[in-house]
N, C-alpha and C positions, 0 to 999 in steps of 0.2 A: 567218281571215283571213290569209293570209303575203304578204309583201312581198318580188318578186325584182329583184333590183336586174340592169337591164339594158345591157351594155356594147355591144354589137356585136349585130346582127339580121341576119337570110338569108328571102326573101321565096320561096313557091311558091305555082305555082298553077297548077292542074288543071280538068281537063274540068267541077268539078260544086264543087271546095273551093278555097278560099287555107288554106296553112299559114305562118304565122308562128314562127318560132325565134330565139330568144334567148337570149344566151349572157351568166352571169354572169360579173363581173370579181375577177379574184383566182388565188393562185395554182394550185386547184381547182376550176375553169372549172366548171359548170355548166348543161345547156340545158332550155328550159321549151319545149314548142311546145303553139301555137293554132293548132289547126285547126275551119276554120268555113266555113261554103256561104259563098255571092260576095255576098246581098244583107247578111247580117253583117257581114261585110267595108268593107262600100260604108258599112253607116251606123256601122263602127269612126271609116271613114276623115274621115268629113262632120263627126264628131263633135270628133276631135282637131284640124282645119282648122279648126272653128271655135270652139275653145280653145286654138291657139296664138295663132289672131288677137288674140283677144282678150287674150293675153299681148301680146304685142310691140305690141299697139294701146297699153298701158297703162307696159311697162316700154322697147319699143324692139324693133327686129327683133336676132330669135336668129342671131347668126352661126355658120357654121361656115367652118371648112377648108375651101378652094379644089379641096382632094383628095377632101371628102367629096363635093362639087356633082361634080367628075370622075367619080368612082366610078360615079355614079347616071349619066351621061349626060345632066346639064342645067345649067344656069347659076344664078347669081342674080338675075338678072334672069325666069328662068323662073318662079322661084318669089313672088317679088315680084307678074308679073303673073296666078297663080294665086290668092293671096292679094286682091288687088284685089275680086274680081270679088264684088263684093257682093252682086247678086241673087242666085248660087246661096247662099251665109253664108243669106239671108234667107228661104230654103225652108227651114231644118231647121227 
């Protein structure tokens, strides 16, 4: 198994799939492309959400620079509201 460090990413959606492009850090960055059908992408999102919430519950909220929220078109409160919807997380 290879480990790929990701410094930046781009998400693209089509009618049938989701493509996640991850770019490695460094002088000669490489790109890893993951293509998956929508149901697999949704499962990945749910597992990531549950895992990140568990980490934040133990260690505190993972802070992001304001520019990150602005680039995604969301606010820190959007993440907090999404993260706190316990009934959604328990269904996973």
